[in-house]
Structure formats: structure tokens, C-alpha cells
C-alpha positions in Angstrom: 75.1 186.4 -134.9 77.0 184.0 -137.2 80.4 185.7 -137.9 80.7 183.6 -141.0 77.4 184.7 -142.6 77.6 186.6 -145.8 73.9 187.3 -146.0 73.2 190.5 -147.9 76.7 190.7 -149.3 77.8 190.9 -152.9 81.0 189.4 -154.3 83.0 189.6 -157.5 84.8 186.4 -158.3 87.1 186.3 -161.3 87.7 183.0 -163.2 84.5 181.5 -161.6 83.4 179.3 -164.5 85.5 176.3 -163.5 87.9 174.9 -160.9 89.0 176.9 -157.9 87.0 180.0 -158.9 83.8 178.0 -159.3 84.2 176.3 -155.9 84.9 179.6 -154.2 81.9 181.3 -155.8 79.7 178.5 -154.7 81.1 178.6 -151.2 80.4 182.4 -150.9 76.9 181.9 -152.3 76.3 179.1 -149.8 77.2 181.5 -147.0 74.7 184.0 -148.4 76.4 186.2 -150.9 75.2 187.2 -154.4 77.9 186.6 -157.1 79.2 188.5 -160.1 81.3 186.0 -162.0 84.0 187.4 -164.4 85.6 185.3 -167.1 86.5 185.0 -170.7 83.7 182.5 -171.2 80.2 182.3 -169.8 79.8 180.7 -166.3 76.5 179.1 -167.0 77.1 176.0 -164.8 78.3 178.2 -161.9 75.3 180.5 -162.3 72.8 177.7 -162.3 74.2 176.3 -159.1 74.3 179.7 -157.4 70.7 180.5 -158.4 69.6 177.1 -157.1 70.9 178.3 -153.7 68.5 181.3 -154.0 71.3 183.8 -154.6 71.5 186.4 -157.3 74.0 185.9 -160.1 75.4 188.0 -162.9 77.8 186.8 -165.6 80.4 189.4 -166.8 82.5 188.3 -169.7 85.9 189.9 -169.9 89.4 189.2 -171.0 91.7 190.2 -168.2 94.9 190.1 -170.3 94.0 193.8 -170.6 92.9 196.2 -167.8 90.4 197.8 -170.1 87.4 195.8 -168.7 88.2 196.7 -165.1 86.0 199.8 -164.7 83.2 198.0 -166.6 83.3 195.0 -164.2 83.1 197.3 -161.1 80.3 199.4 -162.6 78.3 196.3 -163.8 78.5 194.6 -160.4 77.3 197.8 -158.7 74.5 198.1 -161.2 73.4 194.5 -160.6 73.6 194.4 -156.8 73.8 198.0 -155.7 76.9 197.2 -153.7 80.2 195.3 -153.7 81.5 193.8 -150.4 84.0 191.2 -151.6 86.5 190.7 -154.4 88.1 187.3 -155.1 91.0 187.8 -157.5 91.2 184.3 -158.8 91.6 184.5 -162.6 94.9 183.2 -163.8 96.9 181.4 -166.4 100.1 179.4 -166.5 102.6 178.7 -169.4 105.3 176.1 -169.1 108.7 176.1 -170.7 112.4 176.0 -169.7 113.6 179.5 -168.7 116.1 179.5 -171.5 113.3 179.0 -174.0 110.6 181.2 -172.4 108.9 183.7 -174.8 108.1 187.3 -174.2 104.5 186.6 -175.2 104.1 183.9 -172.5 105.7 186.3 -170.0 103.4 189.2 -170.8 100.1 187.2 -171.0 100.7 185.6 -167.6 101.8 188.7 -165.8 99.0 190.7 -167.4 96.3 188.4 -166.1 97.8 187.1 -162.8 99.3 190.4 -161.5 98.5 193.5 -163.5 94.8 193.0 -163.9 94.5 191.6 -160.3 96.1 194.8 -159.0 93.9 197.2 -161.0 90.8 195.3 -160.2 91.7 195.5 -156.5 92.3 199.2 -157.0 88.9 199.7 -158.6 87.0 197.7 -156.0 89.2 199.1 -153.2 88.2 202.7 -154.1 84.6 201.7 -153.7 85.2 199.8 -150.4 87.1 202.7 -148.9 84.3 205.1 -149.8 81.6 202.7 -148.5 83.2 201.9 -145.2 85.1 198.7 -145.8 85.1 195.2 -147.3 87.2 192.2 -148.2 89.7 191.5 -151.0 91.1 188.0 -151.4 93.9 187.4 -153.8 94.8 183.9 -155.0 98.5 183.3 -154.4 100.3 180.0 -154.8 103.0 177.7 -153.4 105.2 179.6 -155.9 104.6 182.7 -153.8 107.0 181.0 -151.4 109.1 178.8 -153.7 110.7 179.1 -157.1 109.2 176.1 -159.0 110.6 175.0 -162.3 109.6 175.8 -165.9 107.0 178.4 -165.0 109.0 181.7 -164.8 106.2 184.1 -165.5 103.8 182.3 -163.1 106.3 182.3 -160.3 107.0 186.0 -160.9 103.2 186.8 -160.9 102.5 184.8 -157.7 105.4 186.3 -155.9 104.1 189.7 -156.9 100.6 188.8 -155.7 102.0 188.1 -152.2 103.8 191.5 -152.3 100.8 193.5 -153.4 98.6 191.7 -150.9 100.8 193.0 -148.1 101.1 196.5 -149.6 97.4 196.9 -150.0 96.8 195.6 -146.5 99.2 198.2 -145.2 97.5 201.0 -147.0 93.8 200.0 -146.6 93.5 198.3 -143.2 92.8 201.6 -141.5 89.9 202.1 -143.9 88.2 198.8 -142.9 89.4 197.0 -146.0 90.9 193.6 -145.3 93.3 192.4 -148.0 94.5 188.8 -147.7 95.5 185.9 -149.9 94.9 182.2 -150.2 97.8 180.1 -151.4 96.4 176.8 -152.8 98.6 173.8 -152.7 98.8 171.4 -155.6 95.2 171.2 -156.8 93.5 168.8 -159.2 92.5 171.4 -161.8 93.1 172.1 -165.5 96.3 174.1 -164.6 97.9 170.9 -163.2 96.8 168.4 -165.9 100.4 168.1 -167.3 101.9 167.5 -163.8 99.3 164.8 -162.9 99.8 163.1 -166.3 103.6 162.8 -165.7 104.0 159.7 -163.5 107.3 160.7 -162.0 106.3 164.3 -161.2 102.9 163.2 -159.9 104.5 160.7 -157.5 107.1 163.2 -156.4 104.4 165.8 -155.6 102.3 163.3 -153.7 105.3 162.1 -151.7 105.9 165.7 -150.5 102.3 166.3 -149.4 101.7 165.1 -145.9 97.9 164.7 -146.7 99.0 162.3 -149.4 96.5 163.6 -152.0 96.0 166.4 -154.5 93.8 169.2 -153.2 90.2 169.6 -154.5 88.6 172.9 -155.4 86.2 172.5 -152.5 89.1 172.5 -150.1 89.2 176.3 -150.5 85.6 176.8 -149.4 86.3 177.4 -145.7 89.2 179.7 -146.2 87.4 182.0 -148.7 84.3 182.2 -146.5 86.5 183.0 -143.5 88.5 185.7 -145.3 85.2 187.2 -146.7 83.4 187.4 -143.4 83.5 189.4 -140.2 85.3 186.5 -138.6 88.5 187.8 -140.3 88.1 191.5 -139.4 91.5 191.6 -137.7 93.3 189.6 -140.3 95.3 191.8 -142.6 98.1 191.0 -145.1 98.0 187.2 -144.4 98.8 184.6 -147.0 96.9 181.5 -145.9 98.2 178.2 -147.3 95.6 175.5 -148.1 98.2 172.9 -149.1 97.7 169.6 -147.3 100.9 170.5 -145.4 103.2 171.0 -148.4 105.0 174.0 -146.9 105.4 172.3 -143.6 107.8 169.9 -145.3 
């Protein structure tokens, strides 16, 4: 048997309409999983590509700045597929400003999406996985789960928190057959890094630090998310897997 096969599995992927979430949803579908995509806007392009692979797809529109949609997301995925095996907590936002000027609104919006809703969605899916005999939860961490960064205080706080709750949930749920791990993408060419890549000095400083000498692509996460969603990772618990071109090795 192929330990990386996800045939017959169903996954919830948040923030799957573009960028990293879209790439991970397509990777899971390519490995055999049906996909429920959660986002503030419809994931039509993602859905078309997943259905072209012969997988089932459902689009669930939700604003994760509030936890109110969480039970609806879980119930809707179960109604669509009859099961949930995998959760990828990818939805996120970033706000940039000097710490001395940072607003409470920018703090709350980022923490609510990146950490609070991620935890409660993991809780909701986790209850189902524990009752059904196990499954996989993959949180999306960051280089700023390990480092401080600059001008992104709420993002740094949220991604440090994601690393912490990944370990906590792994400690509590591993004995129930639920593997909770995280992927920490390096510097990726997505909408969240547009400002950095547009700044010649910052862009060059980042590239000089990356041993691979390039920005990451969303597709670079495909192998990691399939591994952590499959039986190949059944004895991997509480890990934070960097996919960073070697950034942390420097």
C-alpha cells in the first residue's frame, strides 16, 4: 500500500482560494482527498482544478475573524462528505506597522484569524476525529514562530501561539490517534509578501539569507502537507516542519 495515499479521505482547508492554501488543497486532492475549502471569498478556481482531478469539492464561505462559523464549517463538511479526516488550518492575515504605532484593531483582527479561529476549528474537528478513531490536523506556522521579525507584532504573536497550541494539542490527542503538527513556510512569493518583495533592499537581504537563493513557491508545500496528512506520518506528533529553503539553518 502507498503510505502517502489519501484515497477516500476528506479534508478541510482554510484559505484555499489562493496562494499557499490553494496549493495545499490541490496537493491533497492529487493524493486522493476530497476537499472542503473555507474562505471569505469563493474558491472557484481551486474548485475547478480539484474537480478536474476527479475529486469532490465543496466551497464554504466564512469570515474567520469570528469563531461563529466554526460549527457550521464542521457540520457542512460532514454533510458533504460523510467524514472529516484532515484539517489544514491555513487561513491567515498580516498587518504591518511599527510596534509603537500598532493599533488594537490590527492586533485583534490578526489574532482572531490566525490563532483564535485556528484553535477553535482544531477543537471542533478534533472532537470529531477523537470520536471517529483519529485523523490529521496541520497548522500553518511561520518563520516567525521561531523568530521575532519586525513591524508585524500581531502576526509574530499569532504564529508563536500556533507553535504552542500545535504542541499542546499533540500532547493531548496523540493517544487518540490524532496527529497534530505544523508546517512553517519560509519566505514565500504570495500576496502576504508583496510589500517585502517590492522593497529592493529587503528583498535582497532576504534572498541573501536563504541558502536556496530564491523565494519559495506555494507548490513547495505540497510534499510536506501530503506527508503530514497521510499514514506515513502516523508517529509524527507536535512537529513544526520548516519548508524554508534553509533559512533557519543560517
